[in-house]
Each structure stands twice: as C-alpha cells, then as structure tokens.
Biopython code that builds the backbone (N, CA, C, O; Angstrom):
import numpy as np
from Bio.PDB.StructureBuilder import StructureBuilder

atoms = [
    (1, "MET", "N", (-124.475, 85.137, -65.769)),
    (1, "MET", "CA", (-124.383, 86.024, -64.648)),
    (1, "MET", "C", (-123.226, 86.990, -64.904)),
    (1, "MET", "O", (-122.206, 86.610, -65.479)),
    (2, "LYS", "N", (-123.392, 88.226, -64.477)),
    (2, "LYS", "CA", (-122.365, 89.239, -64.683)),
    (2, "LYS", "C", (-121.679, 89.556, -63.358)),
    (2, "LYS", "O", (-122.301, 89.539, -62.296)),
    (3, "LEU", "N", (-120.391, 89.844, -63.445)),
    (3, "LEU", "CA", (-119.582, 90.169, -62.270)),
    (3, "LEU", "C", (-119.175, 91.638, -62.346)),
    (3, "LEU", "O", (-118.646, 92.094, -63.360)),
    (4, "TYR", "N", (-119.427, 92.371, -61.262)),
    (4, "TYR", "CA", (-119.075, 93.790, -61.158)),
    (4, "TYR", "C", (-118.181, 93.991, -59.947)),
    (4, "TYR", "O", (-118.187, 93.190, -59.013)),
    (5, "THR", "N", (-117.408, 95.079, -59.975)),
    (5, "THR", "CA", (-116.606, 95.461, -58.813)),
    (5, "THR", "C", (-116.835, 96.940, -58.523)),
    (5, "THR", "O", (-117.164, 97.714, -59.422)),
    (6, "LEU", "N", (-116.660, 97.325, -57.271)),
    (6, "LEU", "CA", (-116.878, 98.711, -56.860)),
    (6, "LEU", "C", (-115.720, 99.612, -57.270)),
    (6, "LEU", "O", (-114.557, 99.251, -57.094)),
    (7, "LYS", "N", (-116.037, 100.787, -57.817)),
    (7, "LYS", "CA", (-115.026, 101.792, -58.153)),
    (7, "LYS", "C", (-114.584, 102.559, -56.915)),
    (7, "LYS", "O", (-113.424, 102.951, -56.794)),
    (8, "ARG", "N", (-115.523, 102.768, -55.997)),
    (8, "ARG", "CA", (-115.271, 103.555, -54.780)),
    (8, "ARG", "C", (-116.124, 102.986, -53.654)),
    (8, "ARG", "O", (-116.993, 102.149, -53.899)),
    (9, "GLN", "N", (-115.889, 103.422, -52.445)),
    (9, "GLN", "CA", (-116.683, 102.949, -51.308)),
    (9, "GLN", "C", (-118.148, 103.298, -51.547)),
    (9, "GLN", "O", (-118.463, 104.396, -52.005)),
    (10, "PHE", "N", (-119.050, 102.353, -51.233)),
    (10, "PHE", "CA", (-120.475, 102.542, -51.493)),
    (10, "PHE", "C", (-121.290, 101.733, -50.496)),
    (10, "PHE", "O", (-121.079, 100.528, -50.359)),
    (11, "ASN", "N", (-122.209, 102.371, -49.805)),
    (11, "ASN", "CA", (-123.114, 101.708, -48.851)),
    (11, "ASN", "C", (-122.384, 100.812, -47.847)),
    (11, "ASN", "O", (-122.879, 99.738, -47.506)),
    (12, "GLY", "N", (-121.236, 101.236, -47.381)),
    (12, "GLY", "CA", (-120.496, 100.464, -46.387)),
    (12, "GLY", "C", (-119.606, 99.377, -46.964)),
    (12, "GLY", "O", (-118.927, 98.683, -46.206)),
    (13, "TYR", "N", (-119.586, 99.207, -48.276)),
    (13, "TYR", "CA", (-118.720, 98.224, -48.922)),
    (13, "TYR", "C", (-117.457, 98.916, -49.404)),
    (13, "TYR", "O", (-117.511, 100.052, -49.875)),
    (14, "LYS", "N", (-116.319, 98.241, -49.289)),
    (14, "LYS", "CA", (-115.037, 98.815, -49.671)),
    (14, "LYS", "C", (-114.833, 98.786, -51.181)),
    (14, "LYS", "O", (-115.404, 97.955, -51.887)),
    (15, "LYS", "N", (-114.011, 99.705, -51.655)),
    (15, "LYS", "CA", (-113.612, 99.734, -53.058)),
    (15, "LYS", "C", (-113.010, 98.370, -53.421)),
    (15, "LYS", "O", (-112.211, 97.819, -52.665)),
    (16, "GLY", "N", (-113.399, 97.834, -54.580)),
    (16, "GLY", "CA", (-112.868, 96.562, -55.040)),
    (16, "GLY", "C", (-113.717, 95.355, -54.679)),
    (16, "GLY", "O", (-113.450, 94.249, -55.149)),
    (17, "THR", "N", (-114.748, 95.553, -53.842)),
    (17, "THR", "CA", (-115.641, 94.440, -53.499)),
    (17, "THR", "C", (-116.340, 93.960, -54.767)),
    (17, "THR", "O", (-116.807, 94.767, -55.570)),
    (18, "GLN", "N", (-116.408, 92.651, -54.939)),
    (18, "GLN", "CA", (-117.013, 92.096, -56.148)),
    (18, "GLN", "C", (-118.452, 91.664, -55.888)),
    (18, "GLN", "O", (-118.774, 91.139, -54.822)),
    (19, "PHE", "N", (-119.313, 91.895, -56.882)),
    (19, "PHE", "CA", (-120.732, 91.580, -56.797)),
    (19, "PHE", "C", (-121.176, 90.842, -58.044)),
    (19, "PHE", "O", (-120.682, 91.094, -59.143)),
    (20, "TYR", "N", (-122.125, 89.917, -57.858)),
    (20, "TYR", "CA", (-122.807, 89.281, -58.978)),
    (20, "TYR", "C", (-124.108, 90.027, -59.231)),
    (20, "TYR", "O", (-124.818, 90.382, -58.290)),
    (21, "LEU", "N", (-124.421, 90.265, -60.500)),
    (21, "LEU", "CA", (-125.714, 90.834, -60.865)),
    (21, "LEU", "C", (-126.705, 89.686, -60.891)),
    (21, "LEU", "O", (-126.620, 88.808, -61.750)),
    (22, "ILE", "N", (-127.638, 89.686, -59.963)),
    (22, "ILE", "CA", (-128.591, 88.592, -59.805)),
    (22, "ILE", "C", (-129.851, 88.838, -60.629)),
    (22, "ILE", "O", (-130.345, 87.922, -61.286)),
    (23, "ALA", "N", (-130.381, 90.075, -60.604)),
    (23, "ALA", "CA", (-131.617, 90.381, -61.318)),
    (23, "ALA", "C", (-131.619, 91.834, -61.758)),
    (23, "ALA", "O", (-131.029, 92.702, -61.114)),
    (24, "GLU", "N", (-132.291, 92.074, -62.862)),
    (24, "GLU", "CA", (-132.522, 93.442, -63.307)),
    (24, "GLU", "C", (-133.958, 93.541, -63.786)),
    (24, "GLU", "O", (-134.474, 92.629, -64.433)),
    (25, "SER", "N", (-134.600, 94.655, -63.462)),
    (25, "SER", "CA", (-135.986, 94.851, -63.858)),
    (25, "SER", "C", (-136.183, 96.298, -64.303)),
    (25, "SER", "O", (-135.406, 97.189, -63.959)),
    (26, "GLU", "N", (-137.239, 96.500, -65.071)),
    (26, "GLU", "CA", (-137.555, 97.838, -65.554)),
    (26, "GLU", "C", (-139.054, 98.036, -65.447)),
    (26, "GLU", "O", (-139.834, 97.201, -65.906)),
    (27, "PHE", "N", (-139.455, 99.144, -64.839)),
    (27, "PHE", "CA", (-140.859, 99.488, -64.705)),
    (27, "PHE", "C", (-141.019, 100.963, -65.047)),
    (27, "PHE", "O", (-140.495, 101.829, -64.347)),
    (28, "ILE", "N", (-141.734, 101.241, -66.112)),
    (28, "ILE", "CA", (-141.970, 102.603, -66.599)),
    (28, "ILE", "C", (-140.651, 103.367, -66.758)),
    (28, "ILE", "O", (-140.526, 104.504, -66.304)),
    (29, "GLY", "N", (-139.682, 102.739, -67.399)),
    (29, "GLY", "CA", (-138.423, 103.394, -67.707)),
    (29, "GLY", "C", (-137.416, 103.471, -66.581)),
    (29, "GLY", "O", (-136.317, 103.986, -66.785)),
    (30, "VAL", "N", (-137.750, 102.976, -65.394)),
    (30, "VAL", "CA", (-136.821, 102.995, -64.262)),
    (30, "VAL", "C", (-136.237, 101.593, -64.105)),
    (30, "VAL", "O", (-136.955, 100.631, -63.832)),
    (31, "LYS", "N", (-134.926, 101.500, -64.283)),
    (31, "LYS", "CA", (-134.253, 100.213, -64.154)),
    (31, "LYS", "C", (-133.758, 100.020, -62.728)),
    (31, "LYS", "O", (-133.237, 100.946, -62.104)),
    (32, "GLU", "N", (-133.929, 98.807, -62.224)),
    (32, "GLU", "CA", (-133.461, 98.458, -60.885)),
    (32, "GLU", "C", (-132.640, 97.181, -60.984)),
    (32, "GLU", "O", (-132.983, 96.264, -61.729)),
    (33, "PHE", "N", (-131.550, 97.131, -60.223)),
    (33, "PHE", "CA", (-130.632, 96.002, -60.260)),
    (33, "PHE", "C", (-130.450, 95.432, -58.865)),
    (33, "PHE", "O", (-130.362, 96.179, -57.891)),
    (34, "VAL", "N", (-130.395, 94.113, -58.766)),
    (34, "VAL", "CA", (-130.135, 93.439, -57.501)),
    (34, "VAL", "C", (-128.777, 92.767, -57.623)),
    (34, "VAL", "O", (-128.553, 91.956, -58.521)),
    (35, "LEU", "N", (-127.876, 93.110, -56.716)),
    (35, "LEU", "CA", (-126.521, 92.556, -56.710)),
    (35, "LEU", "C", (-126.278, 91.827, -55.401)),
    (35, "LEU", "O", (-126.791, 92.215, -54.352)),
    (36, "ARG", "N", (-125.485, 90.760, -55.480)),
    (36, "ARG", "CA", (-125.073, 90.020, -54.277)),
    (36, "ARG", "C", (-123.557, 89.993, -54.239)),
    (36, "ARG", "O", (-122.893, 89.927, -55.273)),
    (37, "THR", "N", (-123.018, 90.044, -53.013)),
    (37, "THR", "CA", (-121.567, 89.942, -52.865)),
    (37, "THR", "C", (-121.108, 88.586, -53.392)),
    (37, "THR", "O", (-121.904, 87.656, -53.519)),
    (38, "ARG", "N", (-119.849, 88.488, -53.688)),
    (38, "ARG", "CA", (-119.312, 87.271, -54.299)),
    (38, "ARG", "C", (-119.529, 86.033, -53.431)),
    (38, "ARG", "O", (-119.683, 84.931, -53.958)),
    (39, "ASP", "N", (-119.544, 86.201, -52.102)),
    (39, "ASP", "CA", (-119.806, 85.066, -51.215)),
    (39, "ASP", "C", (-121.307, 84.838, -50.989)),
    (39, "ASP", "O", (-121.694, 83.955, -50.224)),
    (40, "LEU", "N", (-122.145, 85.634, -51.656)),
    (40, "LEU", "CA", (-123.613, 85.536, -51.647)),
    (40, "LEU", "C", (-124.263, 85.792, -50.285)),
    (40, "LEU", "O", (-125.404, 85.385, -50.068)),
    (41, "THR", "N", (-123.565, 86.452, -49.373)),
    (41, "THR", "CA", (-124.125, 86.704, -48.043)),
    (41, "THR", "C", (-124.915, 88.004, -47.964)),
    (41, "THR", "O", (-125.858, 88.094, -47.178)),
    (42, "ASN", "N", (-124.556, 89.018, -48.758)),
    (42, "ASN", "CA", (-125.220, 90.323, -48.690)),
    (42, "ASN", "C", (-125.840, 90.676, -50.032)),
    (42, "ASN", "O", (-125.356, 90.272, -51.089)),
    (43, "ARG", "N", (-126.946, 91.455, -49.962)),
    (43, "ARG", "CA", (-127.673, 91.833, -51.167)),
    (43, "ARG", "C", (-127.953, 93.328, -51.134)),
    (43, "ARG", "O", (-128.278, 93.883, -50.084)),
    (44, "ILE", "N", (-127.825, 93.985, -52.298)),
    (44, "ILE", "CA", (-128.204, 95.385, -52.407)),
    (44, "ILE", "C", (-129.066, 95.563, -53.650)),
    (44, "ILE", "O", (-128.919, 94.840, -54.635)),
    (45, "SER", "N", (-129.959, 96.530, -53.586)),
    (45, "SER", "CA", (-130.820, 96.872, -54.707)),
    (45, "SER", "C", (-130.534, 98.322, -55.069)),
    (45, "SER", "O", (-130.655, 99.210, -54.225)),
    (46, "ILE", "N", (-130.151, 98.569, -56.329)),
    (46, "ILE", "CA", (-129.755, 99.914, -56.755)),
    (46, "ILE", "C", (-130.417, 100.261, -58.077)),
    (46, "ILE", "O", (-130.925, 99.383, -58.776)),
    (47, "ASN", "N", (-130.409, 101.558, -58.421)),
    (47, "ASN", "CA", (-130.939, 101.974, -59.712)),
    (47, "ASN", "C", (-129.806, 102.075, -60.742)),
    (47, "ASN", "O", (-128.636, 101.874, -60.415)),
    (48, "GLU", "N", (-130.166, 102.384, -61.972)),
    (48, "GLU", "CA", (-129.200, 102.389, -63.064)),
    (48, "GLU", "C", (-128.097, 103.435, -62.874)),
    (48, "GLU", "O", (-126.933, 103.162, -63.170)),
    (49, "SER", "N", (-128.447, 104.614, -62.390)),
    (49, "SER", "CA", (-127.427, 105.657, -62.230)),
    (49, "SER", "C", (-126.401, 105.274, -61.156)),
    (49, "SER", "O", (-125.217, 105.577, -61.301)),
    (50, "GLU", "N", (-126.841, 104.616, -60.087)),
    (50, "GLU", "CA", (-125.910, 104.154, -59.054)),
    (50, "GLU", "C", (-124.998, 103.064, -59.599)),
    (50, "GLU", "O", (-123.815, 103.020, -59.263)),
    (51, "LEU", "N", (-125.538, 102.183, -60.437)),
    (51, "LEU", "CA", (-124.724, 101.126, -61.042)),
    (51, "LEU", "C", (-123.629, 101.732, -61.919)),
    (51, "LEU", "O", (-122.466, 101.341, -61.821)),
    (52, "ILE", "N", (-123.994, 102.671, -62.761)),
    (52, "ILE", "CA", (-123.024, 103.300, -63.668)),
    (52, "ILE", "C", (-121.978, 104.099, -62.901)),
    (52, "ILE", "O", (-120.796, 104.066, -63.243)),
    (53, "LYS", "N", (-122.408, 104.817, -61.865)),
    (53, "LYS", "CA", (-121.513, 105.692, -61.103)),
    (53, "LYS", "C", (-120.531, 104.911, -60.222)),
    (53, "LYS", "O", (-119.381, 105.324, -60.073)),
    (54, "ASN", "N", (-120.966, 103.796, -59.640)),
    (54, "ASN", "CA", (-120.178, 103.131, -58.611)),
    (54, "ASN", "C", (-119.588, 101.777, -58.977)),
    (54, "ASN", "O", (-118.750, 101.265, -58.234)),
    (55, "PHE", "N", (-119.988, 101.182, -60.084)),
    (55, "PHE", "CA", (-119.558, 99.829, -60.408)),
    (55, "PHE", "C", (-118.888, 99.743, -61.776)),
    (55, "PHE", "O", (-119.189, 100.520, -62.682)),
    (56, "ILE", "N", (-117.974, 98.781, -61.905)),
    (56, "ILE", "CA", (-117.282, 98.488, -63.158)),
    (56, "ILE", "C", (-117.612, 97.048, -63.536)),
    (56, "ILE", "O", (-117.485, 96.140, -62.714)),
    (57, "PHE", "N", (-118.037, 96.843, -64.784)),
    (57, "PHE", "CA", (-118.310, 95.499, -65.281)),
    (57, "PHE", "C", (-116.990, 94.767, -65.469)),
    (57, "PHE", "O", (-116.078, 95.293, -66.107)),
    (58, "ILE", "N", (-116.876, 93.560, -64.922)),
    (58, "ILE", "CA", (-115.649, 92.759, -65.023)),
    (58, "ILE", "C", (-115.771, 91.719, -66.133)),
    (58, "ILE", "O", (-115.007, 91.742, -67.098)),
    (59, "LYS", "N", (-116.733, 90.811, -65.994)),
    (59, "LYS", "CA", (-116.902, 89.769, -66.995)),
    (59, "LYS", "C", (-118.251, 89.110, -66.849)),
    (59, "LYS", "O", (-118.936, 89.267, -65.839)),
    (60, "GLU", "N", (-118.621, 88.370, -67.875)),
    (60, "GLU", "CA", (-119.835, 87.580, -67.854)),
    (60, "GLU", "C", (-119.459, 86.140, -67.581)),
    (60, "GLU", "O", (-118.536, 85.603, -68.193)),
    (61, "ILE", "N", (-120.175, 85.517, -66.658)),
    (61, "ILE", "CA", (-119.836, 84.162, -66.227)),
    (61, "ILE", "C", (-120.953, 83.223, -66.676)),
    (61, "ILE", "O", (-122.128, 83.446, -66.384)),
    (62, "PHE", "N", (-120.562, 82.176, -67.388)),
    (62, "PHE", "CA", (-121.515, 81.172, -67.834)),
    (62, "PHE", "C", (-121.138, 79.848, -67.214)),
    (62, "PHE", "O", (-119.960, 79.495, -67.157)),
    (63, "SER", "N", (-122.123, 79.117, -66.751)),
    (63, "SER", "CA", (-121.857, 77.776, -66.241)),
    (63, "SER", "C", (-122.802, 76.809, -66.952)),
    (63, "SER", "O", (-123.901, 76.535, -66.470)),
    (64, "ILE", "N", (-122.374, 76.307, -68.077)),
    (64, "ILE", "CA", (-123.163, 75.363, -68.867)),
    (64, "ILE", "C", (-122.635, 73.968, -68.609)),
    (64, "ILE", "O", (-121.446, 73.695, -68.773)),
    (65, "LYS", "N", (-123.524, 73.104, -68.208)),
    (65, "LYS", "CA", (-123.108, 71.731, -67.900)),
    (65, "LYS", "C", (-123.838, 70.755, -68.775)),
    (65, "LYS", "O", (-123.623, 69.548, -68.666)),
]
sb = StructureBuilder()
sb.init_structure("model")
sb.init_model(0)
sb.init_chain("A")
sb.init_seg("    ")
for serial, (resi, resn, name, xyz) in enumerate(atoms, 1):
    if name == "N":
        sb.init_residue(resn, " ", resi, " ")
    sb.init_atom(name, np.array(xyz, "f"), 0.0, 1.0, " ", f" {name:<3s}", serial, name[0])
structure = sb.get_structure()
C-alpha cells in the first residue's frame, strides 16, 4: 500500500492530510485512483492529473506476516 499526503487544500481536505492508495485502474488510457484517509473513514476517487498536481508520495507500506 502506498501513502500520499496533500500538497495543498483539495476537495475540503487540509494540506498535509495523509491518504492510502487503495486501488488504481486504467480504462482506455485513463487512470483512476481511489484513496482513503489514514483513519479509513473517507474515500475519494481522482484521475492521474489530480494525483500528480495535489499529492506527494511518502512511502510504500508492506505488512508481511
């Protein structure tokens, strides 16, 4: 799972809010991403340009047990 943070205010979320990348899909060259807030209460669906413009990749999280 990947962790992202907001560069600037976006869709009512404050700068610095952290999100997990839950799913990504591509259909006919259009990429769509589903992100959830770190507490997993809210979900947003965005396209690739919104992800690049508004989010910063923090780290990749692995939980292997």
